[in-house]
C-alpha positions in Angstrom: -4.8 -3.7 -8.2 -2.6 -1.6 -10.5 -1.9 2.1 -10.6 0.5 4.7 -11.9 3.5 5.4 -9.6 2.2 8.9 -9.4 -1.4 8.2 -8.6 -2.6 7.3 -5.1 -4.8 4.2 -4.9 -7.2 2.4 -2.6 -6.7 -1.3 -2.0 -9.2 -3.9 -0.8 -8.0 -6.0 2.2 -10.5 -7.1 4.9 -14.3 -6.6 5.3 -17.2 -8.1 7.3 -17.0 -9.3 10.9 -15.5 -6.8 13.3 -11.8 -6.0 12.7 -9.6 -3.8 15.0 -6.0 -2.7 15.6 -4.5 -3.4 12.2 -0.7 -3.6 11.7 1.7 -3.8 8.8 5.1 -5.1 8.1 7.0 -5.0 4.8 9.9 -7.0 3.4 11.6 -4.8 0.8 13.7 -7.5 -0.7 10.7 -9.6 -1.9 8.1 -6.8 -2.0 6.0 -8.8 0.5 3.4 -6.9 2.6 1.8 -8.6 5.6 -1.4 -7.2 7.1 -2.5 -8.3 10.6 -5.7 -7.5 12.5 -7.7 -8.8 15.5 -11.1 -10.0 14.5 -14.3 -10.8 16.4 -16.2 -13.4 14.4 -18.9 -14.3 16.8 -19.0 -14.7 20.6 -16.7 -12.6 22.8 -13.2 -13.9 22.0 -10.9 -12.3 19.4 -8.5 -14.0 17.1 -5.6 -12.8 14.9 -6.0 -12.7 11.1 -3.4 -12.1 8.5 -3.3 -11.4 4.7 -0.3 -11.4 2.4 0.2 -9.0 -0.4 2.9 -8.7 -3.1 4.1 -5.3 -4.3 5.4 -5.1 -7.8 7.0 -2.0 -9.4 8.0 -1.1 -12.9 9.1 2.2 -14.4 5.6 3.7 -14.3 3.3 1.3 -12.5 2.8 -0.2 -9.1 0.6 -3.3 -8.5 -0.4 -4.9 -5.2 -2.1 -8.3 -5.1 -3.5 -10.0 -2.0 -4.1 -13.6 -1.3 -6.9 -14.9 0.9 -7.0 -14.0 4.5 -6.3 -16.7 7.1 -6.3 -17.1 10.9 -3.0 -17.2 12.7 -3.9 -20.4 14.4 -0.7 -20.6 16.5 -1.9 -17.4 18.3 -5.3 -18.9 19.2 -5.3 -20.0 22.9 -8.6 -21.6 24.1 -10.6 -19.4 26.4 -8.7 -16.3 25.6 -8.7 -13.4 23.2 -5.6 -12.6 21.1 -5.4 -8.9 20.3 -3.1 -6.0 19.4 -0.8 -7.6 16.7 2.5 -5.9 16.6 5.0 -7.2 13.9 8.7 -6.4 13.6 11.1 -7.9 11.0 14.7 -8.5 12.0 16.5 -7.8 8.7 19.8 -9.1 10.0 18.5 -12.5 11.0 15.7 -12.6 8.4 13.2 -13.4 11.2 9.7 -12.1 11.6 8.3 -11.5 15.1 4.6 -11.2 15.7 3.9 -9.8 19.2 0.4 -9.8 20.7 -1.4 -10.0 24.0 -3.9 -12.5 25.2 -6.6 -11.7 27.7 -9.4 -13.6 29.4 -12.9 -13.6 27.8 -15.3 -11.0 29.1 -17.0 -13.6 31.4 -13.6 -14.6 32.9 -12.7 -10.9 33.4 -16.0 -10.4 35.4 -15.2 -13.4 37.5 -11.5 -12.4 38.0 -11.3 -8.6 37.7 -7.7 -8.4 38.9 -6.2 -10.2 35.9 -3.0 -9.7 33.9 -2.9 -9.8 30.2 -0.2 -12.2 28.9 2.5 -10.9 26.6 3.3 -13.4 23.8 5.0 -13.6 20.4 5.4 -16.0 17.5 8.4 -16.1 15.1 8.6 -17.0 11.4 11.7 -17.7 9.3 9.8 -17.5 6.1 8.0 -14.2 6.6 4.7 -15.6 7.8 4.3 -18.7 5.7 4.6 -20.7 8.9 4.9 -19.9 12.6 6.6 -21.1 15.7 4.8 -22.1 18.9 3.9 -19.3 21.2 6.5 -17.8 23.5 5.3 -16.1 26.7 7.1 -13.1 28.1 4.7 -12.3 31.0 7.4 -13.1 33.6 9.5 -10.1 32.5 6.7 -7.5 33.0 7.7 -4.2 34.8 7.4 -4.2 38.6 3.9 -3.5 40.0 2.5 -4.0 36.5 -1.2 -4.9 36.7 -1.8 -5.3 33.0 -0.1 -4.4 29.7 -0.8 -3.7 26.1 1.3 -3.1 22.9 1.1 -0.6 20.1 -1.2 -0.7 18.4 0.9 -0.8 15.2 4.3 -2.1 14.2 7.6 -2.5 16.0 11.0 -1.3 14.7 14.6 -2.3 14.2 17.1 0.4 14.8 20.2 0.8 12.6 22.4 -0.9 15.2 20.1 -3.9 15.2 18.0 -3.4 18.4 14.4 -4.7 18.1 11.8 -2.4 19.8 8.2 -3.1 20.6 6.2 0.0 21.6 4.4 -1.0 24.8 2.5 0.5 27.7 2.3 -0.9 31.2 -0.6 -0.2 33.6 1.1 0.1 37.0 -0.4 0.0 40.5 1.2 3.2 41.9 -1.2 3.8 44.8 -2.5 1.0 47.0 -5.4 3.3 48.0 -6.5 3.7 44.4 -7.4 0.4 42.6 -7.1 2.1 39.2 -3.7 1.4 37.6 -1.8 4.2 35.7 -0.5 3.6 32.2 3.0 4.4 31.2 4.6 4.0 27.8 7.8 1.9 27.7 10.1 0.2 25.1 10.3 -3.6 25.1 13.6 -4.4 23.4 16.1 -7.1 22.4 19.8 -6.7 21.4 20.4 -10.4 20.6 18.0 -11.1 17.8 15.1 -11.9 20.0 16.8 -14.5 22.2 16.0 -12.3 25.3 13.8 -9.3 25.9 13.7 -6.6 28.5 11.9 -3.4 29.3 13.4 0.0 29.5 12.3 2.6 32.0 8.7 3.7 32.1 8.0 7.1 30.6 7.3 9.3 33.6 4.2 11.0 32.3 0.9 9.2 32.2 0.8 7.7 28.7 -1.0 4.8 27.0 -1.1 3.6 23.4 2.2 4.5 21.7 4.3 4.3 18.6 8.1 4.7 18.3 10.5 5.6 15.5 14.2 6.1 15.1 15.3 9.6 14.0 18.5 11.7 13.7 18.5 15.1 15.3 21.0 17.8 16.3 22.0 15.6 19.2 22.5 12.5 17.1 20.5 9.3 16.9 17.2 9.4 18.9 14.2 7.2 19.5 11.0 9.3 19.3 7.8 8.2 21.0 4.4 9.6 21.0 1.6 8.3 23.2 -2.1 9.0 23.9 -3.2 10.1 27.3 -6.2 11.8 28.9 -5.1 15.4 28.4 -5.5 17.4 25.3 -1.9 16.9 24.0 -0.1 13.7 23.0 2.9 12.8 25.1 6.0 13.2 23.0 9.3 11.9 24.3 12.9 11.3 23.1 15.5 8.7 24.1 19.2 9.2 23.6 20.1 5.7 24.8 18.2 3.6 22.2 15.0 3.4 24.1 16.2 2.6 27.6 15.0 5.9 29.0 12.9 8.7 27.6 12.6 12.4 28.4 9.2 14.0 27.8 9.2 17.1 25.6 7.2 20.1 26.7 4.8 21.7 24.3 4.2 20.2 20.9 1.4 20.5 18.4 -0.1 17.0 18.3 -3.3 16.6 20.2 -5.1 13.6 21.7 -8.4 12.3 20.3 -11.3 11.9 22.8 -11.5 8.2 21.7 -7.9 7.7 22.6 -7.1 6.2 19.1 -3.4 6.1 18.8 -2.1 7.2 15.4 0.6 5.6 13.3 4.2 6.8 13.2 6.6 6.3 10.3 10.2 7.4 9.9 11.2 7.7 6.2 14.1 9.1 4.1 14.2 12.8 3.2 11.9 13.1 0.2 13.9 15.1 -2.2 14.5 14.0 -5.8 17.9 12.4 -5.1 16.6 10.4 -2.1 13.6 9.1 -4.0 15.6 8.1 -7.1 18.2 6.2 -5.0 15.7 5.1 -2.4 18.3 6.1 0.2 16.6 4.4 3.2 19.9 4.4 5.1 20.5 8.1 5.0 21.0 9.8 8.3 18.4 12.4 7.5 14.9 11.3 8.3 11.4 12.8 8.3 8.4 11.6 10.3 4.8 11.0 9.2 2.0 10.7 11.7 -1.6 9.6 10.9 -4.5 10.2 13.3 -8.3 10.5 13.1 -9.8 13.9 13.9 -11.6 14.4 17.2 -14.9 13.1 15.8 -13.4 10.1 14.1 -14.9 11.2 10.8 -11.6 11.5 8.8 -8.0 10.3 8.9 -5.3 12.9 8.8 -1.6 12.9 7.9 1.0 15.2 9.6 4.6 15.7 8.5 7.6 16.7 10.6 10.8 17.6 8.6 12.6 18.4 11.9 11.7 15.4 14.0 13.6 16.5 17.1 11.3 19.5 17.3 7.7 18.6 18.5 6.5 22.0 17.3 7.6 21.4 13.7 4.6 19.3 12.6 2.7 20.6 9.6 -1.0 21.3 9.4 -2.9 18.0 8.5 -3.7 16.6 5.1 -6.9 14.5 4.9 -6.1 11.0 3.7 -9.6 9.6 4.2 -13.0 11.1 4.6 -15.3 8.8 6.6 -15.2 6.7 9.8 -11.5 6.3 10.8 -9.8 4.7 13.8 -6.5 3.1 14.6 -4.0 3.1 11.7 -0.6 1.8 10.7 1.9 2.7 8.0 4.9 1.2 6.1 7.3 2.8 3.6 7.3 1.0 0.3 10.1 3.0 -1.3 10.2 5.5 -4.1 8.2 8.0 -2.0 5.3 5.5 -1.7 3.5 4.9 1.6 0.9 2.3 2.5 -1.6 3.2 5.3 -4.0 0.7 6.8 -6.8 1.9 9.2 -10.0 1.0 10.9 -13.1 2.2 9.1 -16.6 1.1 8.2 -20.0 1.9 6.8 -21.9 5.0 8.0 -20.5 5.8 11.5 -19.4 2.3 12.5 -15.8 1.1 12.7 -15.8 -2.6 12.0 -13.6 -3.1 9.0 -10.0 -2.5 7.8 -9.1 -0.6 4.7 -5.9 0.6 3.0 -4.8 3.6 1.0 -1.5 3.8 -0.9 -0.3 7.3 -1.5 2.9 9.2 -2.3 4.7 11.7 -0.2 4.2 14.3 -3.0 0.4 13.9 -2.5 0.6 15.4 0.9 -0.7 19.0 0.8 -1.6 20.4 4.2 -5.1 21.9 4.4 -6.2 20.4 1.1 -8.9 17.9 0.2 -8.5 14.2 0.0 -6.4 13.5 -3.1 -6.8 9.8 -3.1 -10.1 10.1 -5.0 -13.0 8.6 -3.1 -13.6 6.1 -0.4 -11.0 3.5 0.6 -11.5 -0.2 -0.4 -12.0 -2.6 2.4 -9.2 -5.2 3.0 -10.6 -6.8 6.1 
């Protein structure tokens, strides 16, 4: 697929079967883009699928070519479903981590309703060409945690090297009530993934979440937003690199009835100088947030040029018209963003598609500028 650097494009990735919770990770040095998704290909168990793409840029064109999709066999545990892929790339150690959770099949869950999901990850030293054996982290779950989920979406590496996986733990807070309460929390490592630990649970009830590093008036912050059962997304900030979060009052972002968590992306300030130099290490950062509308009939993009202010989000721009669910984004440089999302035919959501667009395309309250329906990639 080839397009002008100033023309947004749709990219085919996955189609057929039932695909959910897509995630992206990008290696800028080689221009390699990895796409992950959980897939149900018959029966009740789910598996993890991946697809590799290569981004090539010239002075006036951008091309993206994908190879054939393949199962991540190392993540396939007999009798269990592998779901919620969450990749993070350690640029300092040149190591890719693929986090996911495994759960019992539906039949096993009916037989043993008080089950715990198992938190796992794989590593790769060649950016997904081959994978390690599975490492289990279930033993380090927060106290009173009944079950746990991650993302959906990608993890992040902060400027000081910490690896963070956006997570939420369902905690048994009241013995008289058998329904656990979800709380967003950061799972992190400061030693290149040799050891992992959880920060403190965000106080407010909060489920699916994404996190990003920003710089505000108070210095470097980790921003988190998470879905919940109220009308507003939970937005929280951490001054200690994700150890603890303080929930912000107010804010413009609302929760969708379906609970679909949007994608969050921190990117360089998009002025002419920043785009020309691709100044990804600048201290000034903006935030992008993608989320389906309340009916799940379109995917919207929001921009915040003052990330420490939850009331500074713009009105939405429509990225995709049609069925839309969970999404994820990566920054490709030169003002270019790739967004992958759940979609499908008619009203169904059973496929994964991608749209590549430019920051300059984003015009709040305007029609879809990416010209038509997205192309399926899973």
